[in-house]
C-alpha positions in Angstrom: 11.5 -10.4 -3.1 7.8 -11.4 -3.6 5.9 -14.1 -1.6 2.1 -14.9 -1.3 0.8 -14.8 2.2 -2.4 -16.4 3.5 -5.4 -14.6 2.0 -4.3 -14.9 -1.7 -6.5 -16.7 -4.1 -5.9 -19.9 -6.0 -5.4 -22.0 -3.1 -8.0 -23.9 -0.8 -10.8 -21.9 1.0 -9.2 -21.6 4.5 -6.2 -20.0 3.0 -8.3 -17.7 0.7 -10.6 -16.9 3.7 -8.0 -15.1 5.9 -8.8 -12.0 3.9 -12.6 -12.2 4.0 -13.7 -9.0 5.4 -10.1 -8.5 6.3 -8.3 -6.9 3.2 -6.0 -4.9 5.7 -4.3 -8.1 6.5 -2.7 -8.6 3.0 -0.7 -11.7 4.2 1.7 -9.5 6.2 2.0 -11.6 9.1 3.1 -14.5 6.8 5.4 -12.1 4.7 7.1 -10.4 7.8 7.8 -14.0 9.3 9.2 -15.3 5.9 11.5 -12.2 5.9 12.6 -12.7 9.6 13.5 -16.4 8.7 15.2 -15.6 5.3 17.4 -13.0 7.0 18.8 -15.5 9.6 20.5 -17.2 6.6 21.2 -14.2 4.4 23.1 -11.6 6.1 22.8 -9.2 3.0 19.1 -9.0 4.2 18.7 -5.6 6.2 15.6 -5.8 8.1 16.3 -2.4 9.7 15.4 -1.0 6.1 12.4 -2.4 4.6 10.3 -0.9 1.8 7.2 -2.0 -0.2 5.4 -0.6 -3.2 2.3 -1.8 -5.0 -0.5 -0.5 -7.4 -4.3 -0.6 -7.2 -5.1 -3.2 -4.5 -1.3 -3.4 -3.9 -1.1 0.2 -3.4 -3.7 -0.1 -0.8 -1.8 -2.8 0.8 1.6 -0.7 0.3 0.1 1.9 2.7 -1.5 -0.5 4.8 1.9 -1.8 5.7 2.9 1.5 7.3 -0.5 1.7 9.0 -0.7 -1.7 10.7 3.1 -2.9 10.6 5.1 0.5 10.9 7.3 -1.5 13.4 8.6 -3.5 10.5 8.0 -1.6 7.3 9.9 1.9 6.9 9.0 3.3 3.5 6.1 2.6 0.8 5.1 3.9 -2.5 1.1 3.5 -3.1 0.4 3.8 -6.7 -3.3 4.4 -7.6 -4.6 2.6 -4.4 -8.1 1.6 -3.8 -7.6 3.1 -0.3 -11.5 2.7 0.6 -13.3 -0.1 -0.6 -16.7 1.7 0.0 -15.8 4.0 -3.2 -14.2 1.5 -5.4 -15.9 -0.7 -7.9 -18.3 -2.8 -6.0 -18.0 -6.1 -8.0 -14.3 -6.4 -6.8 -15.1 -5.4 -3.2 -18.0 -7.6 -2.6 -15.9 -10.4 -3.5 -13.5 -9.9 -0.7 -15.4 -7.7 1.6 -19.0 -9.1 1.4 -22.4 -7.2 1.3 -24.0 -5.2 2.8 -21.3 -2.8 3.6 -20.9 -2.7 7.5 -18.2 -1.7 10.0 -15.7 -3.8 8.7 -15.3 -1.7 5.5 -14.3 1.3 7.6 -11.8 -0.8 9.7 -10.0 -1.9 6.4 -10.0 1.7 5.2 -6.8 3.6 4.6 -8.6 6.7 4.9 -10.1 5.9 8.5 -6.8 4.6 9.6 -4.7 7.2 8.2 -3.9 8.6 11.5 -1.9 5.5 12.6 0.7 6.4 9.7 4.4 5.6 10.7 7.1 5.6 8.2 7.8 7.4 5.1 4.8 7.3 2.4 4.8 8.0 -1.3 1.3 8.2 -2.9 1.1 8.4 -6.8 -2.2 8.8 -8.5 -3.1 9.1 -12.3 -5.2 12.2 -12.9 -7.6 10.4 -15.0 -7.6 6.9 -13.7 -10.7 4.9 -14.8 -10.1 2.0 -12.8 -9.6 3.0 -9.2 -11.2 6.5 -8.8 -8.5 8.9 -8.0 -10.9 10.4 -5.2 -9.7 7.4 -3.0 -6.3 8.8 -2.9 -7.5 12.2 -2.5 -9.4 11.2 0.6 -6.1 9.6 2.1 -4.3 13.0 1.3 -7.2 14.7 3.2 -7.1 12.3 6.2 -3.4 12.3 6.5 -3.3 16.2 6.5 -6.0 16.3 9.1 -3.9 14.0 11.1 -0.9 16.2 10.7 1.3 13.3 9.0 4.1 14.0 6.6 3.9 12.2 3.3 4.9 12.8 -0.4 2.3 12.9 -3.2 2.4 13.1 -6.9 -0.4 13.4 -9.4 0.4 12.4 -13.0 -1.6 14.8 -15.2 -3.4 12.8 -18.3 -2.2 9.4 -16.7 -4.7 6.5 -15.8 -4.3 3.5 -13.7 -0.7 2.4 -12.9 0.6 6.0 -13.1 3.7 4.9 -11.2 4.8 3.1 -14.5 5.7 6.3 -16.4 9.4 7.1 -16.6 9.0 10.2 -14.4 7.0 8.3 -11.5 9.6 5.1 -11.7 12.4 7.5 -11.2 10.6 9.4 -8.3 10.1 6.0 -6.7 13.5 4.9 -6.9 14.6 8.3 -5.6 12.1 7.9 -2.8 13.6 4.6 -1.6 17.2 5.6 -1.9 16.4 8.7 0.2 14.5 6.8 2.8 16.1 3.6 2.9 19.6 4.4 2.1 19.9 7.8 3.4 21.3 9.0 0.1 20.3 12.5 -1.3 18.7 11.9 -4.9 20.9 12.9 -7.9 18.1 15.3 -8.7 17.9 17.2 -5.6 
């Protein structure tokens, strides 16, 4: 399912401002509340096994789901995530995080919050991404390693932004969710 939580754009200013200097929110409180309410009338929704995926800012948010809401989300795939807004293209970040760079940038960074990881994480990055610097994902990998956190990691050689859209990466994502949400071994293992 897909819903717009508080903080998304194209609505009134109070709705939009939820994410001002607070990109880590990503509308998660609204999304979680919606899923819990929907599950009450939809018995096929299994909230004991919830996965999330996204690319670019959505990749940042997918990882953030496990950092900030690991009690709800179980598995995440983060593709080409801009995990630290201090190192992404400044024009986009200033629109949401303001200027100058202050402590709120570190608070919203998946790099500085990596030690809080719970759940299963799969990071995908394109080797030659020209939209979000791959170093953002590399810094997350370094922080997760230093925090002794388990995760999966895939670099797609020769690919740019949205590397998870390649046939190989799409299969790996599907296998990841099947293994970690359904508990079934991949047909490729």
